[in-house]
C-alpha positions in Angstrom: 26.4 205.6 75.4 29.3 203.2 75.1 27.1 200.2 75.7 24.6 201.5 73.2 27.2 202.0 70.5 28.5 198.5 71.1 25.0 197.1 70.8 24.4 199.0 67.6 27.7 197.7 66.1 26.8 194.1 67.0 23.3 194.5 65.6 24.6 195.9 62.3 27.2 193.1 62.0 24.5 190.5 62.7 22.2 192.0 60.1 25.0 192.3 57.5 26.1 188.7 58.1 22.5 187.4 57.8 22.2 189.2 54.5 25.5 187.7 53.4 24.4 184.2 54.3 21.3 184.6 52.2 23.3 185.7 49.2 25.7 182.7 49.6 23.2 180.4 48.0 24.9 178.1 45.5 22.6 176.9 42.7 24.6 173.8 41.8 27.4 171.7 43.3 30.7 171.3 41.4 30.0 168.0 39.8 26.5 168.9 38.5 26.8 171.1 35.4 26.4 169.4 32.0 25.6 170.5 28.4 21.9 170.7 29.3 22.8 173.7 31.6 24.2 175.8 28.7 23.2 179.4 29.0 22.1 179.2 32.6 23.3 181.6 35.2 24.7 179.7 38.2 26.5 180.2 41.5 29.2 177.8 42.7 30.9 177.7 46.1 33.9 175.7 47.1 37.7 175.6 47.3 40.2 176.7 44.7 41.5 173.4 43.4 43.9 175.1 40.9 44.5 178.4 39.1 46.0 178.8 35.7 46.8 182.2 33.9 46.8 181.6 30.2 47.0 184.3 27.6 45.2 187.0 29.7 42.5 184.6 30.8 42.4 183.1 34.3 41.1 179.5 34.7 40.1 178.5 38.2 38.9 174.9 39.0 36.5 175.1 41.9 36.1 172.0 44.0 33.5 170.9 46.6 32.9 167.4 48.0 31.0 166.4 44.9 33.6 167.2 42.2 35.2 170.0 40.2 34.1 172.7 37.7 36.3 174.9 35.6 35.5 178.7 35.7 36.9 181.3 33.4 37.8 184.9 34.3 38.0 187.3 31.2 39.2 190.9 32.0 36.9 192.1 29.2 33.9 190.6 31.1 34.7 191.7 34.6 35.3 194.8 36.6 39.1 195.3 37.2 38.8 194.7 41.0 37.1 191.3 40.5 39.7 190.2 37.9 42.4 191.4 40.2 40.9 189.2 43.0 40.9 186.2 40.7 44.5 186.9 39.7 45.7 186.6 43.3 43.7 183.5 44.4 45.7 180.9 46.3 45.0 177.2 46.2 42.4 176.1 48.8 40.9 179.5 49.2 37.2 179.4 49.7 35.3 181.3 47.0 31.8 182.0 45.6 31.6 182.4 41.8 28.6 183.3 39.7 28.5 183.2 35.9 27.0 181.7 32.7 27.5 178.1 31.7 29.0 177.7 28.3 30.5 174.9 26.1 34.2 174.4 26.4 36.1 175.4 23.1 36.7 172.5 20.7 39.6 170.3 21.8 39.6 171.5 25.4 37.1 169.1 27.0 38.3 167.1 30.0 37.0 163.5 30.0 38.4 162.8 33.4 35.8 164.8 35.2 32.0 164.8 34.9 31.8 168.6 34.1 34.5 168.3 31.5 32.4 169.5 28.6 31.4 172.8 30.1 32.8 175.8 32.0 31.4 178.8 33.7 32.2 182.3 32.3 32.5 184.2 35.6 30.6 187.5 36.1 31.3 187.7 39.9 33.6 186.4 42.5 33.8 186.8 46.2 36.7 185.4 48.2 35.0 184.0 51.4 38.3 183.0 53.0 41.8 183.4 51.6 44.1 180.4 52.3 47.6 180.6 53.6 50.3 178.7 51.7 49.7 175.0 52.2 52.2 172.7 54.0 51.6 170.2 51.2 49.7 170.2 48.0 46.2 168.6 47.9 45.5 169.0 44.2 48.2 166.6 42.8 47.6 163.0 43.8 51.1 161.9 42.8 52.7 164.5 45.0 50.3 164.5 47.9 50.4 160.7 48.2 54.1 160.8 48.9 53.8 163.4 51.7 55.1 162.1 55.0 52.1 160.5 56.9 52.9 162.4 60.1 52.6 165.7 58.3 49.3 164.5 56.7 47.9 163.6 60.1 49.1 166.9 61.7 47.0 168.8 59.0 44.3 166.1 58.7 41.7 168.7 57.7 43.8 169.4 54.5 44.6 165.7 53.9 40.8 164.9 53.9 40.3 167.5 51.1 42.3 165.2 48.8 39.8 163.6 46.4 40.9 160.1 47.2 40.4 160.7 51.0 37.1 162.4 50.4 36.1 159.3 48.3 37.0 157.0 51.2 34.8 158.9 53.6 31.9 159.0 51.2 32.2 155.2 50.6 32.4 154.6 54.3 29.1 156.5 54.8 27.4 154.6 52.0 28.4 151.3 53.4 27.3 152.2 56.9 23.9 153.2 55.5 23.6 150.0 53.4 24.5 147.9 56.5 21.8 149.6 58.6 19.2 149.2 55.8 20.0 145.5 55.3 19.9 144.6 58.9 16.7 146.6 59.5 15.2 144.6 56.6 16.3 141.4 58.4 14.4 142.4 61.6 17.4 143.7 63.6 17.1 146.5 66.2 19.9 149.0 66.5 20.7 149.3 70.3 23.4 151.4 71.8 25.3 149.7 74.6 27.4 151.6 77.2 30.9 152.8 76.5 31.6 153.0 80.3 31.9 149.4 81.3 33.8 147.3 83.9 37.2 145.9 83.5 37.6 142.4 82.1 41.4 141.8 82.2 41.4 138.4 80.5 41.3 140.1 77.1 43.4 142.8 75.5 44.8 145.6 77.6 42.0 148.1 78.4 41.6 151.9 78.7 40.6 152.7 82.3 38.5 155.7 83.3 38.7 156.8 86.9 35.5 157.5 88.8 35.2 160.9 90.5 32.3 159.9 92.7 33.7 156.4 93.6 37.3 157.0 94.7 39.7 154.3 93.7 37.3 152.7 91.3 37.4 152.6 87.5 35.3 152.1 84.5 36.8 150.5 81.4 36.1 151.5 77.8 34.7 148.3 76.2 36.8 146.1 74.0 33.5 144.9 72.5 29.8 144.9 73.5 30.0 141.1 73.9 28.5 140.8 77.4 25.8 143.5 76.8 24.7 141.9 73.5 24.3 138.5 75.1 22.2 140.2 77.9 20.1 141.7 75.2 19.3 138.2 74.0 18.2 137.3 77.5 16.1 140.5 77.4 14.2 139.1 74.4 15.5 141.6 71.8 16.2 138.5 69.6 18.1 140.5 66.9 20.5 143.2 67.8 23.1 145.2 66.0 25.1 148.4 66.2 28.1 150.1 64.6 29.9 149.9 67.9 32.9 151.9 69.0 35.5 149.7 70.7 38.8 150.4 72.5 41.9 148.4 73.0 45.1 149.7 74.6 47.4 147.7 72.3 50.5 148.3 70.2 49.3 149.6 66.8 50.0 148.7 63.2 48.4 149.4 59.8 45.2 147.4 60.6 44.8 148.3 64.3 43.8 151.5 66.1 43.2 152.2 69.8 39.6 153.0 69.0 37.8 151.4 66.1 34.4 150.5 64.8 32.8 147.1 64.3 29.5 145.9 62.9 28.3 144.1 66.0 25.3 141.8 66.0 23.7 139.0 67.9 20.7 136.7 67.2 18.6 134.3 69.2 17.3 130.9 68.1 19.9 130.3 65.4 22.7 127.9 64.5 25.8 128.5 62.5 24.2 128.1 59.1 21.8 130.9 59.9 24.7 133.2 60.7 26.6 132.2 57.6 23.7 133.0 55.4 23.0 136.4 57.0 26.6 137.6 56.8 27.0 136.4 53.2 23.8 138.4 52.3 25.2 141.5 54.1 28.5 141.4 52.3 26.8 140.8 49.0 24.8 143.9 49.6 27.9 145.9 50.7 30.0 144.9 47.7 27.1 145.7 45.3 26.6 149.1 47.0 30.3 150.1 47.2 31.8 148.5 44.0 28.8 147.5 41.9 30.0 143.9 42.1 28.0 140.7 42.5 29.9 138.4 44.7 29.2 134.7 44.6 27.6 132.9 47.6 27.7 130.7 49.5 31.4 131.2 50.6 34.0 128.4 50.7 34.4 126.8 54.2 37.8 125.6 55.4 38.4 123.9 58.8 41.0 125.6 61.0 43.3 122.5 60.7 43.1 122.5 56.9 43.8 126.2 56.7 47.0 125.9 58.7 48.0 122.6 57.0 47.6 124.0 53.4 48.3 127.7 53.8 50.2 128.1 57.2 47.7 130.6 58.5 44.2 130.7 59.8 43.2 133.6 57.5 44.4 132.2 54.2 44.7 134.3 51.0 43.5 131.8 48.3 43.9 134.0 45.3 47.2 132.2 44.6 48.5 128.7 45.1 51.9 127.9 46.6 50.2 125.6 49.1 52.2 123.7 51.8 53.0 120.1 51.0 53.8 117.5 53.6 56.9 115.3 53.1 57.1 113.7 56.5 56.8 110.1 55.3 59.1 110.6 52.4 61.9 111.9 54.7 61.3 109.6 57.7 64.4 107.5 56.9 66.4 110.4 55.3 70.2 110.6 55.8 69.7 114.3 56.2 69.6 114.3 60.0 67.9 117.6 60.3 64.8 116.1 58.6 64.9 112.6 60.0 65.7 113.9 63.5 62.8 116.3 63.5 60.4 113.5 62.5 61.7 111.1 65.2 60.9 113.9 67.7 57.3 114.1 66.5 57.8 116.9 64.0 57.0 117.2 60.3 58.6 118.2 57.1 56.8 120.7 54.9 57.7 122.5 51.7 56.4 125.1 49.3 57.3 125.8 45.7 57.8 129.5 45.0 57.6 129.2 41.3 59.8 131.5 39.3 61.7 132.8 42.4 65.0 130.9 41.9 66.6 134.3 41.3 65.9 135.4 44.8 68.6 137.8 46.1 70.7 137.0 49.1 68.8 139.7 51.0 65.5 138.1 50.2 66.8 134.7 51.3 68.0 136.3 54.5 64.6 137.9 55.1 62.9 134.6 54.7 65.5 133.0 57.1 64.7 135.7 59.7 61.0 134.8 59.5 61.9 131.2 60.2 64.1 132.1 63.1 61.4 134.3 64.6 59.4 131.1 65.1 62.3 129.4 66.8 63.8 127.6 63.8 67.6 127.5 63.5 67.6 128.3 59.8 65.9 127.8 56.5 66.6 125.0 54.0 66.0 125.8 50.4 66.7 124.6 46.8 67.2 126.9 43.8 66.4 125.2 40.5 68.7 127.0 37.9 70.4 125.9 34.8 69.0 122.4 35.0 70.5 121.9 38.5 69.2 121.8 42.0 71.4 124.2 43.9 71.6 123.6 47.6 74.0 122.0 50.1 71.2 119.7 51.3 70.6 118.0 48.0 73.6 115.7 48.3 71.8 114.0 51.2 68.7 113.2 49.2 68.1 109.8 47.6 66.7 109.6 44.1 63.3 108.5 45.5 63.2 111.5 47.8 64.1 113.9 44.9 61.5 112.2 42.7 58.9 112.7 45.4 59.8 116.4 45.6 59.6 116.9 41.9 56.3 115.1 41.5 54.4 116.6 44.5 55.7 120.1 44.0 55.7 120.1 40.2 59.3 121.4 40.2 60.5 123.2 37.0 63.3 125.4 36.0 63.4 128.7 37.9 61.6 127.4 41.0 62.6 128.0 44.6 61.8 125.2 47.1 61.6 126.2 50.7 61.4 123.8 53.7 60.3 123.8 57.3 61.3 121.0 59.7 59.6 121.5 63.0 56.6 120.6 65.1 53.5 120.7 63.0 52.1 124.1 64.1 55.5 125.8 63.9 56.3 124.3 60.5 52.9 125.5 59.2 53.4 129.0 60.5 56.9 129.4 59.3 56.0 128.5 55.7 52.7 130.4 56.0 54.7 133.6 56.7 57.3 132.9 54.0 54.5 132.1 51.5 53.0 135.6 51.9 56.5 137.2 51.5 57.2 135.2 48.4 53.9 136.3 46.9 54.7 139.9 47.6 58.1 139.5 45.8 56.6 137.7 42.9 53.9 140.4 42.5 56.5 143.2 42.6 58.3 141.3 39.7 55.2 140.9 37.7 55.3 137.1 38.0 52.2 136.9 40.1 49.3 138.9 38.8 46.1 139.2 41.0 43.3 141.2 39.6 42.3 144.2 41.7 38.6 143.2 41.6 39.2 139.6 42.8 37.8 138.9 46.2 38.1 135.4 47.6 35.7 135.0 50.6 35.8 132.0 52.9 34.7 130.9 56.3 37.3 129.4 58.6 35.5 127.0 60.9 36.1 124.3 63.6 38.6 126.2 65.6 39.9 124.5 68.8 37.8 125.7 71.7 40.9 125.9 74.0 44.6 126.5 73.8 47.2 125.5 76.4 49.5 128.0 78.1 52.6 126.1 79.1 54.0 128.9 81.3 50.9 129.1 83.3 50.0 125.4 83.0 46.4 126.1 82.2 43.9 126.2 79.4 42.6 129.5 78.0 39.9 130.3 75.5 41.0 130.4 71.8 38.2 132.9 71.1 36.5 134.0 74.3 35.0 132.1 77.2 31.4 132.6 76.0 32.0 130.4 72.9 30.0 127.2 72.9 31.7 123.9 72.3 30.6 121.6 69.5 27.8 119.6 71.1 29.4 116.1 70.4 32.7 117.3 71.8 31.4 118.4 75.2 32.3 115.0 76.9 36.0 115.6 75.8 36.2 118.7 78.1 36.9 116.3 81.0 39.2 113.9 79.2 40.9 115.6 76.2 40.3 119.4 76.1 42.7 119.9 73.1 40.3 118.0 70.9 37.2 120.0 71.7 36.1 122.2 68.8 34.3 125.5 69.4 31.4 126.8 67.5 33.5 129.7 66.4 33.8 131.0 62.8 35.9 133.7 61.1 35.1 135.4 57.8 38.1 136.0 55.6 38.7 137.8 52.3 42.0 137.9 50.4 43.9 136.9 53.5 42.3 139.5 55.8 40.1 138.5 58.7 37.0 140.7 58.4 35.5 139.4 61.6 34.8 136.5 63.9 32.0 135.2 66.1 30.5 132.1 67.6 27.4 130.4 68.9 27.4 131.2 72.6 27.0 129.2 75.8 23.5 129.9 77.0 23.2 127.4 79.9 24.4 128.9 83.2 25.8 125.6 84.5 27.9 125.0 81.3 29.2 128.6 81.4 30.1 128.2 85.1 31.9 124.9 84.4 34.0 126.6 81.6 34.9 129.5 83.9 35.8 127.5 87.0 36.8 123.9 85.9 38.2 124.4 82.5 39.7 127.9 82.6 40.5 127.6 86.3 39.2 131.0 87.2 38.6 131.2 91.0 34.8 131.1 91.9 35.1 134.5 93.7 36.6 136.1 90.6 34.0 134.5 88.4 31.3 136.0 90.6 33.0 139.5 90.6 33.4 139.7 86.9 30.6 137.6 85.4 28.1 137.0 88.2 25.5 139.2 86.7 25.6 137.2 83.4 25.3 133.9 85.2 22.4 135.3 87.2 20.7 136.5 84.0 21.1 133.2 82.3 19.1 131.6 85.1 16.0 133.4 83.9 15.5 131.9 80.4 18.5 132.6 78.2 17.7 131.6 74.6 20.2 129.8 72.4 22.1 132.6 70.6 25.1 133.6 68.6 26.7 136.5 66.7 29.6 138.0 65.1 31.6 141.3 64.9 33.0 142.6 61.6 35.8 145.0 61.6 34.2 148.0 59.9 37.5 149.9 59.3 39.2 146.9 57.8 36.1 146.3 55.6 36.2 149.8 54.3 40.0 149.6 53.7 39.5 146.6 51.5 36.7 148.3 49.5 38.9 151.4 49.1 41.9 149.4 48.0 44.2 150.5 50.8 46.3 148.5 53.3 46.0 151.0 56.1 42.8 151.6 58.1 44.2 155.1 58.8 43.2 156.0 55.3 39.5 155.3 56.0 39.2 156.8 59.5 38.6 160.6 59.6 40.8 161.3 62.5 43.1 158.3 63.3 46.0 157.9 65.7 49.6 157.4 64.7 51.4 154.1 65.3 52.3 155.5 68.8 48.7 156.2 69.6 48.9 160.0 69.3 46.7 162.5 67.5 49.1 165.0 65.9 46.4 167.4 64.9 45.2 168.0 68.5 48.4 167.0 70.3 46.7 164.3 72.4 47.1 162.6 74.7 48.0 165.6 76.9 48.7 166.3 80.6 45.8 166.8 82.9 45.5 169.8 85.2 46.4 169.2 88.9 42.8 170.1 89.8 41.4 167.4 87.5 43.7 164.8 89.0 42.8 165.9 92.5 39.0 165.5 91.7 39.7 162.0 90.5 41.7 161.1 93.5 44.8 160.4 91.4 48.4 161.1 92.3 51.0 160.7 89.5 54.3 159.0 89.8 55.8 159.4 86.3 59.5 158.7 85.8 61.4 161.7 84.6 62.9 161.5 81.2 66.7 161.9 81.0 
């Protein structure tokens, strides 16, 4: 009997719930109603965005992912119980409202929303789920945008209800679809590569996954599908892509997460020009889809050396000037020993003119000095041009010819701030490159440097050095990765002068942000083996253990090939106008790599560790 009663109760509940689901059929979404719907009876479902009690009438804005609609509850048009229910609605409660579409009274239209000319006179309301009091508001952009980010991440499901966050996710989806459609039209196949791979320790720190069935052995989550996509070229796929999930166990910042997405692709039988044209076409499609903008192609190309020499960085923001200017020859015989001494030791003198920044505060000067010191400099020389004078303790050492050269080459005027770097070429470039960006931020905050929000300066940085030298380990290492092909005419230099060898590597940059990078790959097994063993000095047995399968595959007809990976999260952040990729990822990690909503990472059960053959030795916290 007891079992029978229980079954009857369950059956009745299931039947009632099924009937309820059938009745919960909305007729329109909350951004759909317009004057042409006047007089229609409609049903809306969504969240209570706001509730206002005005003169006996209750106005409730209902929101779904598409937008908002104003509904009106009139006690003369509703049973008391329904009006009472509307009177006690809390923000973010889930409701179903039925009623008649009518024109808003004269003078009450809201031009800020699509449904602003109409409203729904409610005849029925059902509260599907009453919300608790929110930990922070989601209906006021000015207030919610100032909420502590950790609180937002703890209640991410509420944070994602904010219209600006919902917009970001929608745009991300649109761009992903546009990317897939474009690449499909270009003959690419979307192929999923494994996310359980083998460790390749030369790159960034990896996440390791212990194997239960192979004690003491580990998988690694892939930093990128690099090796698999090259194998796909050997397999004859010819054109591959995927929106790939990648993992790096690195310290985090605004543009970096432990897991991220990249638009990964590879092509056979191409050269660099083919790749440039493809990516420019893809980005043109993306910008048109996301922002309705037509971007100009082809993009500017800047050699790596020129980018550093002019902007002090290999991902230059060219929306403003303030370029680095060389004064090495002008100060070679200077009586200012800091300058002449640096030059005699093989260094250079470079300067920038931060126009209009002569009024920089002591704190701002100290910040710039700290940037210089972070690169090993002892300090920062500068000149303030104020009241018709050049104010600086170093000016007394300058000859008239030296001052004239500064004035001419830097176009010095009243109100300018001249900043110097005296160091070896690379350090001097990087010091002023970092200070240049800081000065631009200060000038923008003061309204002295105005950059339109819809200005996007795209460029390719090309001709990177194939190799860089590690003085501590006394060995060369790959500037990009060891699969990058050297420029053909530079191959003989590998044996005589490796630092002059250029790689067929390229980075795509927009507004000072590196969107992605790639290269033409080495496809000859003997050349790849030479790079591994002779140039990078990786022991043969280690080469075989880590890359043997690739070298073996290349013996069976590897075509010439190349590719690129675009940071999808960075791309969406740029399109959404935010500096943090956490704003465009549904469930991101904090700067410490934690998920505050789910409280992960978390301890594992002893049984799990035992099955994985793992014994923990974790230092106890004091």
